[in-house]
C-alpha positions in Angstrom: -1.9 60.3 -65.7 0.7 60.0 -68.7 3.4 57.0 -69.3 6.1 59.1 -67.4 3.9 59.7 -64.5 2.9 56.3 -64.1 6.3 55.0 -64.3 7.5 57.6 -61.4 4.9 56.2 -59.8 5.8 52.4 -60.6 9.6 52.6 -60.5 9.0 54.8 -56.9 6.8 52.6 -55.3 9.1 49.2 -56.4 12.2 51.1 -55.1 10.9 52.1 -51.8 10.0 48.4 -51.7 13.7 47.3 -52.3 15.6 49.9 -50.2 13.2 48.8 -47.4 13.8 45.3 -48.0 17.5 45.4 -48.0 17.4 48.3 -44.7 15.5 45.5 -42.9 17.5 42.6 -43.8 21.1 44.6 -43.7 23.8 41.5 -42.9 25.6 41.7 -39.7 28.2 38.5 -40.3 30.0 37.3 -43.1 27.8 34.2 -43.0 25.0 36.8 -43.6 26.9 38.4 -46.5 28.2 35.6 -48.1 25.1 32.9 -47.9 22.3 34.5 -45.6 23.4 32.8 -42.6 21.9 29.4 -44.5 18.7 29.8 -43.6 16.9 30.5 -46.3 13.5 28.4 -47.0 13.4 26.4 -50.3 10.3 28.3 -51.4 11.7 31.9 -51.2 15.4 30.5 -52.2 13.4 29.1 -55.5 12.0 32.7 -55.9 15.0 34.3 -55.5 16.9 32.1 -57.5 14.4 32.6 -60.2 14.4 36.7 -60.1 18.0 36.3 -59.8 18.1 34.5 -62.8 15.7 35.6 -65.1 17.8 38.8 -65.6 17.1 41.9 -68.0 17.9 39.2 -70.8 15.1 37.4 -69.5 12.5 39.9 -69.1 13.1 42.7 -72.0 15.5 41.0 -74.3 14.3 37.5 -74.7 11.2 38.1 -76.4 12.6 40.6 -78.5 14.7 38.2 -79.6 12.4 35.6 -80.6 9.9 38.4 -82.2 13.1 38.8 -84.9 14.3 35.6 -84.8 11.3 33.3 -84.9 11.9 30.1 -84.5 15.8 30.4 -84.3 14.8 32.1 -80.7 14.1 28.8 -79.4 17.4 27.9 -78.4 17.4 30.6 -75.7 14.0 29.0 -74.2 15.3 25.6 -74.1 19.0 26.4 -73.3 18.2 28.6 -70.1 15.4 26.5 -69.1 17.1 23.0 -69.7 19.8 24.5 -67.4 18.1 24.5 -64.7 17.2 20.4 -65.2 21.0 20.0 -65.2 21.5 22.3 -61.7 18.9 20.3 -59.7 20.4 16.9 -60.6 24.1 17.4 -61.0 25.0 20.2 -59.2 22.9 21.7 -56.6 22.5 19.4 -54.1 26.1 17.9 -54.3 27.8 21.4 -53.9 25.6 22.4 -50.8 26.7 19.2 -49.2 30.4 20.2 -49.5 29.5 23.5 -47.9 31.7 26.6 -49.1 30.3 29.8 -50.0 31.5 30.4 -53.5 32.3 28.1 -56.6 36.0 29.5 -56.2 36.2 28.0 -52.7 34.9 24.8 -53.8 37.8 25.1 -56.9 40.7 25.6 -54.4 39.3 23.0 -51.5 38.6 19.9 -54.0 41.9 20.4 -56.2 43.6 21.6 -52.7 45.9 24.4 -55.0 45.6 27.9 -54.5 46.1 28.2 -58.2 43.0 26.9 -58.8 41.1 28.9 -56.5 43.0 32.1 -58.0 42.6 30.9 -61.6 38.5 30.1 -60.5 38.7 33.9 -59.1 39.8 35.1 -62.4 37.1 33.6 -64.6 34.4 34.4 -62.0 35.0 37.8 -62.2 35.4 37.6 -66.1 32.1 35.6 -66.7 29.9 38.1 -64.2 31.1 41.1 -65.7 30.4 40.1 -69.4 27.2 39.4 -67.5 26.4 42.1 -65.5 27.2 44.6 -69.0 24.0 43.0 -70.2 22.0 44.1 -67.0 23.4 47.6 -67.0 22.5 48.3 -70.7 18.9 47.0 -69.7 18.7 49.3 -66.7 20.0 52.2 -69.0 17.0 51.5 -72.1 14.1 52.0 -69.1 15.2 54.9 -68.0 16.1 56.3 -71.5 12.8 56.0 -72.7 10.0 56.3 -69.7 12.2 58.6 -67.3 13.1 61.2 -70.2 16.5 60.7 -69.3 19.7 59.6 -71.6 21.1 56.2 -71.7 24.2 56.6 -69.8 22.0 58.6 -67.3 19.9 55.8 -66.9 22.8 53.6 -66.4 24.2 55.8 -63.3 21.0 55.9 -61.7 20.9 51.9 -61.5 24.3 52.0 -60.3 23.2 53.8 -57.1 20.0 51.5 -56.6 22.1 48.5 -56.9 25.0 49.9 -55.0 22.8 51.0 -51.7 21.0 47.4 -51.5 23.9 45.0 -52.7 26.6 47.0 -50.5 24.6 47.1 -47.4 22.6 43.7 -47.1 24.7 41.3 -49.2 23.2 38.0 -49.9 20.9 38.5 -46.9 19.6 41.4 -48.1 19.9 40.4 -51.9 17.7 37.3 -51.1 14.8 39.2 -49.6 15.0 41.9 -52.3 14.8 39.5 -54.7 11.4 38.3 -53.6 10.0 41.5 -54.0 11.2 42.0 -57.2 9.9 38.5 -58.2 6.8 39.6 -57.6 7.0 43.0 -59.6 8.7 41.5 -62.6 6.3 38.3 -62.9 3.1 40.6 -62.3 4.8 43.5 -64.9 5.4 40.6 -67.8 2.2 38.8 -67.3 -0.8 41.3 -67.1 0.2 42.7 -70.4 0.3 39.6 -71.9 -3.2 38.6 -70.5 -4.4 42.0 -71.8 -3.2 41.7 -75.4 -4.0 37.7 -75.6 -7.9 38.6 -74.6 -7.5 41.6 -77.6 -6.5 39.7 -80.2 -7.6 36.0 -79.7 -10.0 35.9 -76.7 -8.1 33.9 -74.7 -7.4 34.7 -71.1 -3.6 32.9 -71.2 -1.5 33.8 -73.1 0.5 30.3 -73.9 -3.1 29.1 -75.1 -3.4 32.8 -77.9 -0.2 32.0 -79.0 -1.9 29.0 -80.8 -5.1 30.2 -81.1 -7.6 31.6 -83.9 -7.5 35.8 -84.2 -10.3 37.1 -83.2 -10.3 39.9 -86.5 -12.5 37.5 -88.4 -9.8 36.4 -90.6 -10.3 33.1 -89.4 -6.0 32.9 -89.1 -4.1 31.7 -86.6 -1.9 33.8 -85.1 1.5 32.3 -86.0 -0.4 31.8 -90.0 -1.2 35.7 -89.6 2.7 36.4 -88.8 4.0 33.7 -91.2 2.0 35.7 -94.1 2.7 39.2 -93.0 6.5 38.6 -92.8 6.5 37.0 -96.2 4.8 40.0 -97.5 7.1 42.4 -96.6 10.2 40.4 -97.4 11.3 38.8 -94.1 11.7 34.7 -93.6 8.5 33.4 -92.6 8.2 33.3 -88.7 8.2 29.9 -88.1 10.9 29.0 -90.2 14.3 28.4 -89.1 17.7 30.3 -90.1 19.7 29.1 -88.1 22.0 26.0 -89.1 21.1 22.9 -87.0 25.1 22.3 -85.5 25.0 25.9 -84.1 21.3 25.8 -83.1 22.3 22.3 -80.9 25.5 24.2 -79.9 24.1 27.3 -78.7 21.3 25.1 -76.8 23.9 23.4 -75.5 26.2 26.1 -74.1 23.0 27.9 -72.5 22.4 24.7 -70.7 25.7 23.9 -69.3 26.7 27.6 -68.8 23.0 28.4 -66.8 24.8 25.2 -64.4 28.1 26.9 -64.4 26.7 30.2 -63.3 28.4 31.2 -59.9 25.9 33.4 -58.8 23.6 30.9 -59.7 25.4 28.6 -57.5 25.9 30.2 -54.8 22.1 30.5 -53.9 22.3 26.8 -53.2 24.3 27.5 -50.1 21.7 30.0 -48.6 19.3 26.9 -47.7 19.1 25.2 -44.4 20.0 21.4 -45.4 21.3 19.7 -48.8 18.1 17.9 -49.5 16.5 21.9 -50.0 18.9 22.8 -52.0 17.2 20.7 -54.6 13.9 21.2 -53.6 15.0 24.9 -54.2 15.7 24.0 -57.9 12.4 22.8 -58.4 10.6 26.0 -57.2 12.6 28.1 -58.9 11.5 25.9 -62.3 8.1 26.6 -61.4 8.6 30.2 -60.8 10.5 30.8 -64.1 8.0 28.6 -66.1 5.7 31.2 -65.5 7.3 34.2 -67.7 9.3 31.2 -70.0 6.2 29.9 -71.2 4.7 33.4 -71.5 7.3 34.6 -73.7 6.8 33.1 -77.1 3.3 34.5 -77.2 4.6 38.3 -76.1 6.7 37.7 -78.6 4.4 36.9 -81.6 1.9 39.5 -80.1 4.4 42.4 -80.4 5.6 41.6 -83.9 2.3 41.0 -85.1 1.2 44.3 -83.7 4.5 46.1 -85.0 3.8 44.9 -88.7 0.3 45.9 -89.1 1.2 49.5 -87.2 4.3 50.7 -88.3 4.6 48.7 -91.8 3.9 51.4 -94.8 2.3 53.7 -92.3 3.0 57.7 -93.1 5.7 58.9 -90.7 3.6 62.2 -90.2 1.3 60.0 -88.4 3.2 57.9 -86.5 2.0 56.8 -82.9 3.4 59.0 -80.0 5.3 56.1 -78.6 7.7 55.6 -82.0 8.8 59.2 -81.6 9.3 58.4 -78.1 11.5 55.6 -78.5 12.9 57.6 -81.8 14.6 60.4 -79.4 16.3 57.3 -77.5 18.3 56.6 -80.9 17.3 52.5 -80.5 14.3 53.3 -83.5 15.5 55.1 -86.5 13.8 55.8 -89.6 16.0 56.6 -92.8 13.8 58.0 -95.7 15.3 56.8 -98.8 13.2 57.5 -101.3 11.7 60.7 -99.3 8.1 59.6 -99.5 7.5 60.2 -96.0 6.1 56.6 -96.0 8.2 53.9 -93.3 9.6 51.0 -95.3 9.6 48.2 -92.7 10.8 45.3 -95.3 13.3 42.6 -95.1 16.0 41.8 -97.7 13.6 39.5 -99.7 11.5 42.7 -100.6 11.8 44.8 -103.7 12.5 48.3 -101.9 15.3 48.6 -99.4 14.1 49.3 -95.9 14.0 52.7 -94.1 14.0 51.3 -90.6 15.8 50.0 -87.8 14.7 48.9 -84.3 16.5 47.8 -81.5 15.2 44.5 -80.4 15.6 45.5 -77.0 12.8 48.0 -76.9 10.1 45.0 -78.3 9.0 44.3 -74.7 9.2 47.4 -73.2 7.1 48.9 -76.3 5.0 46.1 -76.2 2.5 47.8 -74.3 2.2 50.7 -76.1 1.8 49.3 -79.3 -1.1 47.4 -78.3 -2.6 51.0 -76.9 -3.5 49.5 -73.7 -3.3 51.9 -70.3 -0.5 54.1 -69.3 -0.4 52.3 -65.8 0.3 48.9 -67.4 3.4 50.7 -69.5 5.1 52.0 -66.3 4.3 48.4 -64.5 6.4 47.0 -67.4 8.8 49.8 -67.0 9.0 48.9 -62.8 9.4 44.9 -64.2 12.5 45.3 -66.4 14.3 47.2 -63.9 13.3 44.6 -61.4 14.7 42.1 -63.4 18.0 44.0 -64.5 18.5 45.0 -61.0 18.0 41.3 -59.0 20.8 39.7 -61.5 23.2 42.8 -61.1 23.0 42.7 -57.5 24.0 38.9 -57.5 26.7 39.1 -59.9 28.0 41.9 -58.4 28.0 40.2 -54.7 29.8 37.1 -56.6 32.5 39.5 -57.5 32.7 40.9 -54.0 32.8 37.5 -52.6 35.5 35.9 -54.9 38.0 38.8 -54.0 37.2 39.3 -50.3 37.0 35.9 -49.4 38.8 33.3 -52.0 41.7 35.9 -52.7 41.8 37.7 -49.3 40.6 35.2 -46.6 41.8 32.3 -48.3 45.2 32.9 -49.8 46.3 36.9 -49.0 45.7 37.3 -45.5 44.5 34.2 -43.6 44.3 36.0 -40.0 42.2 39.0 -41.7 39.1 39.2 -38.9 35.5 38.5 -40.0 35.0 42.6 -39.4 38.1 43.4 -42.3 36.6 40.9 -44.7 33.4 42.1 -44.5 34.6 45.5 -44.9 36.4 44.4 -47.8 33.4 42.7 -49.3 31.5 46.0 -49.4 34.4 47.7 -50.5 35.0 45.8 -53.6 31.3 45.9 -54.7 31.3 49.5 -54.8 34.2 49.2 -57.2 32.5 46.2 -59.2 29.5 48.6 -59.6 31.4 51.8 -60.6 32.8 49.0 -63.7 29.8 47.4 -64.1 28.1 51.0 -65.1 30.8 51.2 -67.5 29.8 48.3 -69.2 26.6 48.9 -69.1 27.6 52.7 -71.1 29.5 50.6 -73.6 28.2 47.0 -73.9 29.3 44.7 -76.4 26.3 44.4 -77.8 22.3 43.3 -77.6 21.4 42.6 -73.5 20.8 38.7 -74.6 23.9 38.4 -76.8 25.9 39.7 -74.4 24.5 37.4 -71.3 24.5 34.2 -73.8 28.4 35.2 -74.2 28.6 34.9 -70.5 26.7 31.5 -70.3 29.1 30.4 -72.9 32.2 31.3 -70.9 30.4 29.8 -67.9 30.3 26.8 -69.9 33.9 26.6 -71.1 35.0 27.2 -67.7 33.1 26.1 -64.7 30.9 23.4 -65.7 33.5 20.6 -66.5 35.8 21.4 -63.5 32.7 21.1 -61.1 31.2 18.1 -62.6 35.0 16.7 -62.5 35.3 17.6 -59.2 32.0 15.7 -57.9 32.1 12.8 -60.0 35.9 11.4 -60.6 38.1 10.8 -58.1 40.9 10.8 -60.6 40.5 14.4 -61.4 43.3 16.2 -59.7 44.7 20.1 -59.8 46.7 19.9 -63.0 43.9 18.6 -65.1 41.5 21.3 -63.4 43.6 24.3 -64.0 45.1 23.5 -67.5 41.2 23.0 -68.4 39.8 26.2 -66.7 42.5 28.3 -68.5 42.1 26.5 -72.0 38.5 26.6 -72.2 38.0 30.2 -71.2 41.2 31.1 -73.3 39.4 29.9 -76.5 36.4 30.9 -75.9 36.9 34.5 -75.1 39.7 34.2 -77.6 36.6 33.2 -80.2 33.9 35.4 -79.0 36.7 38.6 -79.4 37.9 37.8 -82.9 34.4 37.7 -84.3 32.6 40.5 -82.0 35.6 43.0 -81.8 38.8 42.1 -83.5 37.0 41.5 -87.2 33.2 41.8 -86.9 33.2 42.1 -90.6 33.5 38.2 -90.5 30.8 37.4 -87.9 28.7 35.0 -90.3 28.2 31.4 -90.4 30.8 31.8 -94.0 34.1 32.5 -91.6 32.5 30.5 -88.4 34.6 27.6 -87.2 32.3 25.0 -88.2 29.4 27.2 -88.9 29.2 27.7 -85.0 28.3 31.5 -84.1 30.2 32.9 -80.8 26.5 32.2 -79.3 27.3 28.6 -79.5 30.7 28.7 -79.0 31.1 28.1 -75.6 30.0 24.2 -76.3 33.2 23.5 -77.7 35.2 25.4 -74.9 33.5 23.2 -72.4 34.3 20.2 -74.6 38.0 21.1 -75.0 38.0 21.8 -71.4 36.6 18.3 -70.6 39.3 17.1 -73.0 42.3 18.3 -71.6 41.6 18.1 -67.9 41.1 14.5 -68.0 44.3 13.7 -70.5 46.0 16.0 -68.0 44.6 14.3 -64.9 45.6 10.8 -66.5 49.0 11.5 -67.1 49.8 13.2 -63.8 49.9 12.0 -60.0 46.1 11.4 -58.9 45.1 13.6 -56.0 46.0 13.0 -52.4 43.8 9.9 -50.6 42.3 12.5 -48.3 40.7 14.0 -51.5 39.6 11.1 -53.4 37.6 10.5 -49.9 36.0 13.9 -49.9 34.6 13.4 -53.8 33.1 10.1 -51.9 31.9 11.8 -49.5 29.9 14.8 -52.0 28.1 11.8 -53.5 26.9 10.1 -50.8 23.5 10.3 -50.0 24.1 10.0 -46.1 23.8 13.3 -44.2 21.3 15.5 -46.8 19.2 16.5 -44.2 22.9 17.9 -42.2 22.2 21.4 -41.5 24.5 24.5 -42.7 27.4 24.8 -41.0 29.9 28.0 -41.7 33.4 26.5 -43.4 
């Protein structure tokens, strides 16, 4: 069968599975809609967390970024993985013991302020919509290539799928759907990686193949060959780093603390049966995430090597079918500047001018075709990419809907609203959020992983300080929390908007503050948030005694085995 036929089969079967699971696990109460009733096991929750966290950025874009950035791409691996260590040690068990549905719920009660709750809701919605823009773009890319539809049409199709199982099933439906999606995405990611590793290095395990000797008789290691190819074509050596040390450090830190402050990740730890299970599920999530993340550098190196050896200096008239297909989507463009019919794909250090532009988001999706793998593998990868994008998009949309229905409506505007009316409001809000997310998918502000990095920076600058100080500082009060969140997210968002949208021509290390890129500015926003929060708290009245006692009770390990109660 053709690639398109296999894609229809793989995507159709996976979607049928997701929809079936959503129907069987339909939420019937607000507890099930928000936190799946708090009855999810650690292993299941760890797998669902991994699926919700390993978004289109992880599946589609991360290896693509590494294949173009080389060593500098390691910031995404270190940042996103390291963040889970912070999450497991500093946040998950304490927030789970607090027993609230959402981060704004925690902020509102911990800081005894409706204004703090509203500011937190605004931050959550802002972060979530930034993040979901990357997911919807990923959906559009997959559909545009493999189903021969436009990217905009692909986004609209994805909106319909997400709307169905996010609005119907809530967190209960999303949890079990994400377990199915994890199985699909990890299988889809590892199968081609294993095939290509065997083809290039004779090693079954891609992680070993990354450091192995090529089986082409050259005697070169894979990375040695990739360095040589890159330099011959005028690119920097693949294993060299181009980013400044400070920027690398701050990007990694922003991604780490951003992971620990993402609302859709934190809410997963309210779905387990007891506090100790929150820490356990974080550990399981790390195991499931590591399967993909340790393979990503190998996938990146395989894809880059095959691309350079296949395309550079090849005759355009004889370009492989996959090249022409991706060219039709507009994600590969060839401009024959010297009219010789030869594809000159070169870096800035080459004597000739580059004629080829490649969207880095296609590298994982195109990898099986570049390596001439069977068509069914290509269809499987398409299904995996959709699973990654849709699982995270659904979780983000649920954060938005619960923030509005529970934190604004139930906790502030209409405290006497019935559970049925609250559930209806949550579903209506999710439907509206799907439409807005679709708009951002059609008009994304950058590459998938780049957009997601912005979301992590915004989460780091807004949520991380207020949560950490809320757990570990009795002196932290509402004035510090509110001011810190506003200052942190305003500074970070303003910096990103200035360099990415207002003056993109200035988006370079020569103009950045201290040489810090928009992807790393969230760390400085976080530091600013901490400084402002602590200073304001020290200068104003301490929290009420009952709030200080609440902080103490959160940190005390007694009751760690207490079962979930609906607050």
